C-alpha positions as CSV (number, residue, x, y, z in Angstrom):
1,X,-91.0,-124.5,-27.5
2,X,-91.5,-120.8,-27.3
3,X,-92.4,-120.3,-31.0
4,X,-94.4,-117.6,-29.9
5,X,-91.6,-115.3,-29.1
6,X,-91.0,-115.3,-32.9
7,X,-87.9,-113.3,-33.7
8,X,-88.2,-111.1,-30.7
9,X,-85.8,-113.2,-28.6
10,X,-83.7,-116.2,-29.9
11,X,-83.3,-119.2,-27.5
12,X,-79.6,-118.3,-26.8
13,X,-80.6,-115.0,-25.4
14,X,-83.3,-116.2,-23.5
15,X,-81.2,-119.2,-22.3
16,X,-78.4,-116.8,-21.3
17,X,-80.8,-114.5,-19.3
18,X,-82.6,-117.7,-17.3
19,X,-79.2,-119.0,-16.7
20,X,-78.1,-115.5,-15.3
21,X,-80.9,-115.2,-12.7
22,X,-79.7,-115.3,-9.0
23,X,-81.1,-118.4,-6.9
24,X,-84.1,-117.3,-5.0
25,X,-86.1,-119.1,-2.5
26,X,-89.3,-120.7,-3.9
27,X,-88.1,-119.9,-7.4
28,X,-87.1,-122.8,-9.6
29,X,-83.7,-122.2,-11.0
30,X,-83.2,-123.5,-14.8
31,X,-79.5,-123.7,-14.6
32,X,-79.2,-124.8,-18.2
33,X,-82.1,-122.5,-19.5
34,X,-85.1,-123.6,-21.1
35,X,-84.1,-124.9,-24.7
36,X,-82.6,-128.0,-23.3
37,X,-85.8,-129.2,-21.8
38,X,-87.8,-132.1,-23.2
39,X,-91.1,-132.5,-22.2
40,X,-92.6,-129.8,-19.8
41,X,-94.9,-130.6,-17.2
42,X,-97.8,-128.2,-15.6
43,X,-95.4,-127.4,-12.6
44,X,-92.7,-126.5,-14.9
45,X,-94.8,-124.4,-16.6
46,X,-95.8,-122.4,-13.6
47,X,-92.1,-121.8,-12.8
48,X,-91.6,-120.6,-16.3
49,X,-94.5,-118.2,-16.1
50,X,-92.8,-116.6,-12.9
51,X,-89.7,-115.6,-14.7
52,X,-90.3,-115.0,-18.4
53,X,-91.6,-111.6,-17.7
54,X,-88.3,-110.3,-16.2
55,X,-86.5,-111.9,-19.1
56,X,-88.4,-110.1,-21.5
57,X,-87.9,-106.9,-20.3
58,X,-85.7,-104.7,-22.5
59,X,-85.7,-107.4,-25.2
60,X,-89.2,-107.0,-26.5
61,X,-91.6,-104.1,-27.4
62,X,-93.5,-102.5,-24.5
63,X,-96.7,-103.9,-25.8
64,X,-95.6,-107.4,-25.7
65,X,-94.8,-107.0,-22.2
66,X,-98.1,-105.4,-21.2
67,X,-100.0,-108.1,-23.0
68,X,-98.1,-110.7,-21.2
69,X,-98.3,-109.0,-18.0
70,X,-101.9,-108.6,-18.2
71,X,-102.6,-112.2,-19.1
72,X,-100.6,-113.5,-16.2
73,X,-102.3,-110.9,-13.7
74,X,-105.8,-112.3,-15.0
75,X,-104.8,-115.9,-14.5
76,X,-103.3,-115.1,-11.0
77,X,-106.4,-113.5,-10.0
78,X,-108.7,-116.0,-11.3
79,X,-106.9,-118.6,-9.0
80,X,-107.9,-116.8,-5.9
81,X,-109.9,-119.0,-3.7
82,X,-112.7,-116.4,-3.5
83,X,-113.7,-113.0,-4.9
84,X,-115.4,-109.9,-4.3
85,X,-116.4,-106.9,-6.5
86,X,-112.8,-105.4,-6.3
87,X,-111.0,-108.5,-7.5
88,X,-113.5,-109.2,-10.2
89,X,-112.9,-105.7,-11.3
90,X,-109.1,-106.2,-11.1
91,X,-109.5,-109.2,-13.3
92,X,-111.9,-107.6,-15.9
93,X,-109.3,-104.6,-16.1
94,X,-106.6,-107.2,-16.8
95,X,-108.5,-109.0,-19.4
96,X,-109.3,-105.5,-21.3
97,X,-105.7,-104.7,-21.0
98,X,-104.4,-108.1,-22.6
99,X,-107.3,-107.4,-25.5
100,X,-106.2,-103.7,-26.0
101,X,-102.3,-104.9,-26.7
102,X,-103.0,-108.2,-28.1
103,X,-102.6,-106.9,-31.9
104,X,-98.7,-106.5,-31.4
105,X,-98.3,-110.1,-31.2
106,X,-100.1,-110.1,-34.9
107,X,-98.2,-106.9,-36.0
108,X,-94.9,-108.7,-35.1
109,X,-95.6,-111.9,-36.8
110,X,-95.6,-113.8,-33.5
111,X,-99.2,-115.1,-33.9
112,X,-101.4,-115.0,-37.0
113,X,-104.8,-115.5,-34.7
114,X,-105.8,-116.1,-31.0
115,X,-108.5,-118.3,-32.1
116,X,-107.5,-120.7,-29.0
117,X,-110.1,-122.2,-26.8
118,X,-108.2,-121.4,-23.8
119,X,-108.1,-117.8,-24.7
120,X,-111.6,-117.5,-25.7
121,X,-112.7,-118.9,-22.5
122,X,-111.1,-116.3,-20.4
123,X,-114.3,-114.0,-21.7
124,X,-116.5,-116.1,-19.5
125,X,-114.4,-116.4,-16.2
126,X,-115.9,-113.4,-14.5
127,X,-119.6,-114.2,-15.5
128,X,-118.8,-118.0,-14.1
129,X,-117.5,-116.6,-10.8
130,X,-120.1,-114.6,-10.6
């Protein structure tokens, strides 16, 4: 399921981190971790994205954290109901930050390429919003 983490974290380590998170209002608590999950819907993916960054800190290289955080920043900013020049600059900065640090995913063998239509389409979000 989380093949993109490659050898950075194994499923047991990630599950232990997820299980150790304290309950928090508005945050889904995966009491058995993620490896036991079968089919994952969009709502679960959003809940997973909210906690993954915290679970990776101290376990993966800094550039992995920066690239993932930048991608999350871009995605969350893109979901704003309206934008102005400031939010568009934030989106542009987040996307540039992601592309600046994405090579770590190749260097660590996590990904061979990012020729993924959804990743490519991010380049056009700001123009589309404008």
